[in-house]
C-alpha positions, 0 to 999 in steps of 0.5 A, a space after each residue: 768090349 773096350 778096355 777102360 784104360 784105352 778109352 777116352 772122351 774128347 769134348 769138342 766145342 766151337 770155343 771162345 776167346 773171351 776171358 772167363 766165358 770158358 768157365 762154362 766148359 768147366 761146368 760141363 767137364 765136371 758133369 762128365 767127370 761125375 759120370 765117367 770118373 776114370 775116363 780121361 777127358 780131352 778138349 778141342 775147339 773147332 774154330 780156327 779163328 778162336 784157336 789163333 786168338 788164344 795162341 796169340 794170347 799164349 793160351 793154345 788149344 788143340 784142334 780136333 785133329 790135334 787132340 785125336 793125335 795126342 790121344 793116339 800118342 797116349 795109347 787110347 784106342 777108343 774115343 767118344 768124341 762128343 760135339 758140344 755144338 748147338 745144331 748139326 751144321 758145318 762144324 759138326 759135319 767137319 767133325 764127321 769127316 775128321 772122325 772118318 779120316 782118322 779112325 783106323 789109321 795104323 797104330 792109331 785110334 781103332 774106333 771113334 764114335 761122334 756124339 750128336 750136338 745139342 739139338 739133333 732130334 725132335 726129342 732134343 728140341 722138346 727137352 731143351 724147350 722144357 728145360 729152358 722154361 724151367 731156367 727162365 724164372 720166375 715166370 713170363 708175364 703177358 707183356 714180357 718176351 723171352 728172346 733167345 739169340 742163336 748164331 745161325 748158319 748157312 747150312 740147311 741145319 739152320 732150320 733147327 732154329 725154326 723148329 725150336 721156335 715151334 716147340 717154345 710156342 707150345 710152351 708160351 706165346 712170348 718165347 722167341 728164337 732168333 739168329 744173328 746170321 740166319 733165320 729167324 732174324 730179329 727183324 722177323 721177330 719185331 712185328 710179333 713183339 708189337 702184335 703181342 704188345 710186348 713192353 719188356 724183354 729178357 735176352 738169352 744167348 742160345 750158345 754154349 758160352 756168353 761170348 763175343 756174340 752175346 757181348 756185342 750183337 746181343 747186349 752191345 751199345 752199338 745201334 744194331 745190337 739187339 738190346 739197342 734195337 729193342 730199346 729204341 722200340 720202347 721195350 725195356 730190354 735186359 740181357 742175361 749173360 749166361 751161356 747154355 753150359 751154365 745150366 745143368 739141365 741143358 748139359 744133361 742133354 749133351 751128357 745123354 748123347 755122350 752116354 749113348 756113344 759110350 755104349 757103342 765103343 
């Protein structure tokens, strides 16, 4: 059994450099703190690009390796490293390698357990779809579409977006999942909108924060932004600038993954 005073939680997110967008991380931390009031919580950003931007702004943030090193220096021997990523793609597999490399080093952390990202199993997909249906209010009309914009990945885990699409279609035919840098692409969604005679659309970021991709690729004024493309099709499109971390029922999925790994420390 682990000693409580030598146990820590490391929350690892992709990160954001958009002022104010990181407020959703405070929401996540608050929910974690309510469950584990006496366990120290550390943060790390997986994106080196984001870390460099923040460093230049005078707001340095630890990498996962730096955060784990600091936790070791502070005497922590057991770490629950919870991934706040969406799918088990490239960044998550980097966390797997980091946890394996650092665990058990002399005078370091004895045990590191990595928690799954948001969408990892069929039950996560089912639960996420149901939770987002509750968050989309008041309802979805026959001529209205809800489009969730994810980042996408070259990693095989990109298939989770298509799997999520299936679970949303079990809830409603006018819910669509797309990716900026992967599939399903917006181009693949457009014919389905025409087929369903969609005249209105609400766009949500399928990301933890409503950061640069949401601001530019989803809601920007440039010709290739999703909202512009839809508007040019005659669809009345509106962007809902709320990252997934804004929704308590979504954070609960991450929190359950954290509960699972805390039980394995």
